[in-house]
C-alpha positions as CSV (number, residue, x, y, z in Angstrom):
1,X,11.2,-66.3,30.6
2,X,12.1,-69.3,28.6
3,X,9.2,-71.8,28.1
4,X,7.6,-72.2,31.5
5,X,10.8,-71.2,33.4
6,X,11.2,-67.7,34.6
7,X,14.8,-66.5,35.0
8,X,16.1,-63.9,37.5
9,X,15.0,-60.3,37.0
10,X,17.2,-58.2,34.9
11,X,17.7,-54.6,36.1
12,X,18.4,-51.9,33.6
13,X,19.4,-48.4,34.5
14,X,18.7,-45.6,32.0
15,X,20.4,-42.3,32.6
16,X,19.0,-39.1,31.2
17,X,21.6,-36.4,31.4
18,X,21.0,-32.8,32.2
19,X,19.5,-30.9,29.3
20,X,21.6,-28.3,27.7
21,X,20.6,-24.8,28.5
22,X,18.7,-23.0,25.7
23,X,20.8,-20.8,23.5
24,X,19.9,-17.1,23.8
25,X,18.4,-15.0,21.0
26,X,20.2,-12.1,19.5
27,X,18.9,-8.7,20.7
28,X,17.7,-5.6,18.8
29,X,18.2,-6.9,15.3
30,X,17.7,-4.0,12.9
31,X,18.7,-2.5,9.6
32,X,21.0,0.5,9.9
33,X,21.9,1.1,6.3
34,X,20.5,0.3,2.9
35,X,20.8,0.8,-0.8
36,X,19.2,-0.4,-3.9
37,X,20.9,-3.7,-3.8
38,X,22.2,-4.0,-0.2
39,X,21.1,-3.9,3.5
40,X,23.3,-3.6,6.5
41,X,22.2,-5.6,9.6
42,X,23.3,-4.9,13.2
43,X,22.4,-6.9,16.3
44,X,23.3,-7.3,20.0
45,X,25.4,-10.3,20.7
46,X,24.8,-13.3,22.9
47,X,27.4,-14.4,25.5
48,X,29.4,-17.6,25.0
49,X,28.3,-18.4,21.5
50,X,30.6,-19.8,18.9
51,X,29.1,-18.2,15.8
52,X,26.1,-16.5,14.3
53,X,24.0,-17.7,11.3
54,X,22.6,-15.0,9.0
55,X,19.9,-16.1,6.6
56,X,18.1,-13.9,4.1
57,X,15.4,-14.6,1.4
58,X,12.6,-12.9,-0.5
59,X,9.4,-13.0,1.5
60,X,8.0,-15.5,-1.0
61,X,10.7,-17.9,0.0
62,X,12.9,-17.6,-3.1
63,X,16.6,-16.9,-3.3
64,X,17.6,-18.0,0.2
65,X,21.2,-17.5,1.2
66,X,23.0,-18.2,4.5
67,X,26.3,-17.0,6.0
68,X,28.0,-18.0,9.3
69,X,30.2,-15.4,11.0
70,X,32.5,-15.3,14.0
71,X,31.1,-14.7,17.5
72,X,32.7,-11.3,17.7
73,X,30.9,-10.1,14.5
74,X,27.6,-8.3,15.3
75,X,27.0,-6.6,11.9
76,X,26.8,-7.7,8.3
77,X,26.1,-6.2,4.9
78,X,24.0,-8.2,2.5
79,X,25.0,-7.4,-1.1
80,X,23.6,-8.3,-4.4
81,X,19.9,-8.0,-3.4
82,X,17.0,-7.2,-5.7
83,X,16.0,-3.5,-5.8
84,X,12.7,-2.5,-4.3
85,X,12.2,-6.0,-2.9
86,X,11.0,-7.2,0.5
87,X,13.4,-9.5,2.3
88,X,13.0,-11.7,5.4
89,X,16.2,-11.5,7.5
90,X,17.0,-14.0,10.2
91,X,19.9,-14.1,12.7
92,X,20.5,-17.0,15.1
93,X,23.2,-17.8,17.6
94,X,25.2,-21.0,17.4
95,X,26.9,-23.0,20.1
96,X,28.8,-25.8,18.4
97,X,26.4,-27.8,16.4
98,X,23.4,-26.4,18.2
99,X,21.4,-23.4,17.0
100,X,19.2,-21.0,18.9
101,X,15.9,-19.7,17.8
102,X,16.3,-17.0,15.1
103,X,15.2,-13.4,15.4
104,X,13.4,-12.3,12.2
105,X,12.7,-9.0,10.7
106,X,11.6,-7.9,7.2
107,X,13.0,-5.0,5.2
108,X,12.7,-3.5,1.7
109,X,15.6,-2.4,-0.4
110,X,15.5,1.0,-2.0
111,X,13.8,1.7,-5.3
112,X,16.2,3.8,-7.5
113,X,13.2,5.1,-9.5
114,X,11.6,6.6,-6.5
115,X,13.3,10.0,-7.1
116,X,14.9,10.1,-3.7
117,X,11.8,9.1,-1.7
118,X,12.8,7.0,1.2
119,X,11.4,3.5,1.1
120,X,10.0,2.2,4.5
121,X,13.3,0.8,5.7
122,X,15.2,3.4,7.7
123,X,18.0,3.4,10.3
124,X,16.8,3.6,13.9
125,X,17.3,7.1,15.3
126,X,18.7,7.4,18.9
127,X,15.3,8.7,20.1
128,X,13.4,5.7,18.7
129,X,12.2,3.3,21.4
130,X,14.2,0.1,21.4
131,X,12.0,-2.9,21.1
132,X,13.1,-6.2,19.5
133,X,10.7,-9.1,19.8
134,X,8.4,-11.0,22.1
135,X,9.1,-14.6,21.3
136,X,6.9,-15.9,24.2
137,X,3.8,-14.0,23.3
138,X,0.5,-16.0,23.0
139,X,-2.5,-14.3,21.5
140,X,-5.1,-14.5,18.8
141,X,-4.3,-11.5,16.6
142,X,-6.5,-10.2,13.8
143,X,-5.5,-7.5,11.4
144,X,-8.5,-5.8,9.8
145,X,-7.1,-3.9,6.8
146,X,-8.8,-1.3,4.7
147,X,-8.6,-2.4,1.0
148,X,-10.9,0.3,-0.4
149,X,-10.2,2.1,-3.6
150,X,-8.7,5.2,-1.9
151,X,-5.8,3.0,-0.7
152,X,-4.7,2.0,-4.2
153,X,-2.4,-0.9,-5.2
154,X,1.0,0.8,-4.3
155,X,-0.1,1.9,-0.9
156,X,-1.6,-1.5,-0.2
157,X,1.8,-3.0,-0.9
158,X,3.2,-0.7,1.9
159,X,0.4,-1.9,4.2
160,X,1.5,-5.5,3.6
161,X,5.1,-4.5,4.4
162,X,3.9,-2.9,7.6
163,X,2.0,-6.1,8.6
164,X,5.0,-8.2,7.8
165,X,7.2,-6.1,10.0
166,X,4.8,-6.2,12.9
167,X,4.5,-10.0,12.5
168,X,8.3,-10.2,12.6
169,X,8.2,-9.2,16.2
170,X,6.2,-12.4,16.9
171,X,8.5,-15.3,16.0
172,X,6.5,-17.9,17.8
173,X,3.6,-18.5,15.4
174,X,1.0,-21.2,15.8
175,X,-1.4,-22.9,18.2
176,X,1.1,-22.7,21.1
177,X,2.1,-19.1,20.4
178,X,0.5,-16.3,18.4
179,X,-2.1,-17.0,15.8
180,X,-2.6,-14.4,13.1
181,X,-5.4,-13.6,10.7
182,X,-5.7,-10.9,8.1
183,X,-9.0,-9.6,6.9
184,X,-9.2,-7.2,4.0
185,X,-12.4,-5.1,3.8
186,X,-14.0,-2.6,1.6
187,X,-17.7,-3.1,0.6
188,X,-17.4,-6.6,2.0
189,X,-14.8,-8.2,4.3
190,X,-12.6,-11.0,2.9
191,X,-10.7,-13.5,5.0
192,X,-7.3,-13.5,3.4
193,X,-5.3,-15.3,6.1
194,X,-7.2,-17.7,8.5
195,X,-6.4,-17.5,12.2
196,X,-5.3,-21.1,12.7
197,X,-3.8,-21.7,9.2
198,X,-0.1,-21.1,9.8
199,X,2.4,-22.5,12.3
200,X,5.5,-21.1,10.6
201,X,6.4,-17.4,10.5
202,X,8.1,-17.6,7.1
203,X,5.0,-19.2,5.4
204,X,2.8,-16.6,7.2
205,X,4.8,-13.7,5.8
206,X,4.6,-15.2,2.3
207,X,0.9,-15.4,2.6
208,X,0.6,-11.8,3.7
209,X,2.7,-10.6,0.8
210,X,0.5,-12.6,-1.6
211,X,-2.8,-10.8,-0.6
212,X,-4.3,-9.1,-3.6
213,X,-5.7,-5.5,-3.5
214,X,-9.5,-5.6,-3.9
215,X,-10.8,-2.0,-3.9
216,X,-14.3,-0.7,-3.2
217,X,-16.0,1.4,-0.5
218,X,-15.2,1.7,3.2
219,X,-17.6,-0.1,5.5
220,X,-15.5,-0.4,8.6
221,X,-18.4,-1.0,11.0
222,X,-19.7,-3.9,9.0
223,X,-16.1,-5.3,8.8
224,X,-15.7,-5.1,12.6
225,X,-19.0,-7.0,13.0
226,X,-17.7,-9.7,10.6
227,X,-14.6,-10.2,12.7
228,X,-16.6,-10.5,15.9
229,X,-19.1,-13.0,14.6
230,X,-17.0,-15.0,12.1
231,X,-13.3,-14.8,13.1
232,X,-13.2,-14.5,16.9
233,X,-15.0,-17.8,17.2
234,X,-13.8,-21.2,18.3
235,X,-15.0,-22.6,15.0
236,X,-12.5,-20.3,13.3
237,X,-9.6,-21.2,15.6
238,X,-10.0,-18.8,18.5
239,X,-8.6,-20.4,21.7
240,X,-10.2,-20.1,25.1
241,X,-8.2,-18.2,27.7
242,X,-5.9,-16.6,25.2
243,X,-5.9,-12.8,24.7
244,X,-7.8,-11.6,21.6
245,X,-6.4,-8.6,19.8
246,X,-7.8,-6.7,16.9
247,X,-5.8,-4.1,14.8
248,X,-7.9,-2.0,12.5
249,X,-6.0,-0.1,9.8
250,X,-7.8,2.5,7.6
251,X,-7.1,5.6,5.5
252,X,-10.5,7.2,5.5
253,X,-13.9,7.7,7.2
254,X,-16.2,4.8,7.2
255,X,-19.4,4.9,5.1
256,X,-21.2,3.2,8.0
257,X,-21.2,3.8,11.8
258,X,-18.5,2.1,13.8
259,X,-19.9,3.1,17.2
260,X,-22.1,0.0,18.0
261,X,-19.6,-2.6,16.5
262,X,-16.8,-0.9,18.5
263,X,-18.9,-1.1,21.7
264,X,-19.6,-4.8,21.1
265,X,-15.9,-5.5,20.5
266,X,-15.0,-3.8,23.8
267,X,-17.8,-5.6,25.7
268,X,-16.6,-8.9,24.4
269,X,-13.2,-8.5,25.9
270,X,-11.2,-7.7,22.7
271,X,-8.3,-5.3,22.9
272,X,-8.6,-3.1,19.9
273,X,-5.9,-0.9,18.2
274,X,-6.8,1.6,15.6
275,X,-4.2,2.7,13.0
276,X,-5.1,5.6,10.8
277,X,-3.4,6.9,7.7
278,X,-3.7,10.2,5.9
279,X,-7.4,11.2,5.7
280,X,-8.5,8.8,8.5
281,X,-11.1,10.4,10.8
282,X,-9.4,10.7,14.2
283,X,-12.6,10.8,16.2
284,X,-13.6,7.5,14.5
285,X,-10.3,6.0,15.4
286,X,-11.0,6.9,19.0
287,X,-14.4,5.2,18.8
288,X,-12.9,2.0,17.4
289,X,-10.1,1.7,19.9
290,X,-12.0,3.0,23.0
291,X,-8.7,4.1,24.5
292,X,-6.5,7.0,23.1
293,X,-3.4,5.0,24.1
294,X,-4.4,2.4,21.5
295,X,-4.8,4.9,18.6
296,X,-1.9,5.4,16.1
297,X,-1.7,7.8,13.2
298,X,0.6,8.2,10.2
299,X,0.5,11.1,7.8
300,X,1.2,8.7,4.9
301,X,1.6,5.0,4.2
302,X,5.4,5.5,3.9
303,X,5.3,6.8,7.5
304,X,3.8,3.5,8.9
305,X,7.4,2.5,9.6
306,X,7.4,4.9,12.6
307,X,4.5,3.1,14.2
308,X,5.6,-0.6,14.0
309,X,7.7,-0.7,17.2
310,X,5.1,0.9,19.5
311,X,2.3,-1.1,18.1
312,X,4.2,-4.3,18.4
313,X,5.2,-3.5,21.9
314,X,1.5,-2.8,22.8
315,X,0.5,-6.1,21.3
316,X,3.2,-7.9,23.2
317,X,2.1,-6.3,26.5
318,X,-1.4,-7.6,26.0
319,X,-0.4,-11.0,24.8
320,X,-0.2,-13.8,27.4
321,X,3.3,-15.2,27.9
322,X,3.8,-18.8,27.0
323,X,4.6,-20.9,30.0
324,X,8.0,-22.6,29.7
325,X,8.1,-26.4,29.7
326,X,9.1,-28.0,32.9
327,X,11.9,-30.6,32.6
328,X,13.6,-32.9,34.9
329,X,17.4,-32.9,35.3
330,X,19.8,-35.7,36.1
331,X,17.0,-38.2,36.4
332,X,17.5,-42.0,36.8
333,X,14.7,-44.3,35.7
334,X,14.7,-47.9,36.9
335,X,13.2,-50.5,34.6
336,X,12.8,-54.1,35.8
């Protein structure tokens, strides 16, 4: 229109081309060899990629390094690492300039001063169930972790490593994926990581590693009640229609009863897993989980490594899959 005169209509065609297919994720990323200052990674390849990107950094985000390798390379040795340090390891597939979603795991290098004791990073044995990740999982997941004095600082560090490895099976963190909270308890429960605080797995893992050890008694029943009434609430970030999962990890018998809190948790629809270590009371673990298939036990904190895959697989089976986005292809839009 110019002044009061309207010209002929102008017709514009906008073409939206077909979206590129998403790039697949590498499979079964794992550590198969390690030393004080090195870790060897192996993964299953992705068809028709042009390269793989390998990224590693300390879980606090420092000292990040990246390498790009050929598409026929499906293993890589990371050298020059810090001894007895926890690293976040990521591998993603590349197609030209486009990058797929990375698969992430955490691993600890050996401590030379440990007198031959194996740190909790071990090669996968042929009999170990193969389970890699569930990137489409959607759940509200709460770890309720015993921080009583019987655990001690060193073992609590191993607990944090265990949590980090389980979280690594859940790369899709946030409001449209899996939300994770960590509650440490002893005489009183303490919310260390809030349920709706993190949308990035790397930042979440850093927060887990930064949790301090608190010490005290073991009031597991009181801690479960706290989670029910203070954490699994919409005001704390719990989402309607999303599976709610509680993982309780303890190394001893509770000083209070867990029976009524466990019944309340089950009646409210929570799926509860109980992880016991060392002197944990197995009958009490059964009371907490309400199902023997959801009870896990390790003889020592170092042996938690053997539980992570099965626990993660159980969590992923309960979690609700994220619905894929629906997109239109080869669409023409006519604007007049």
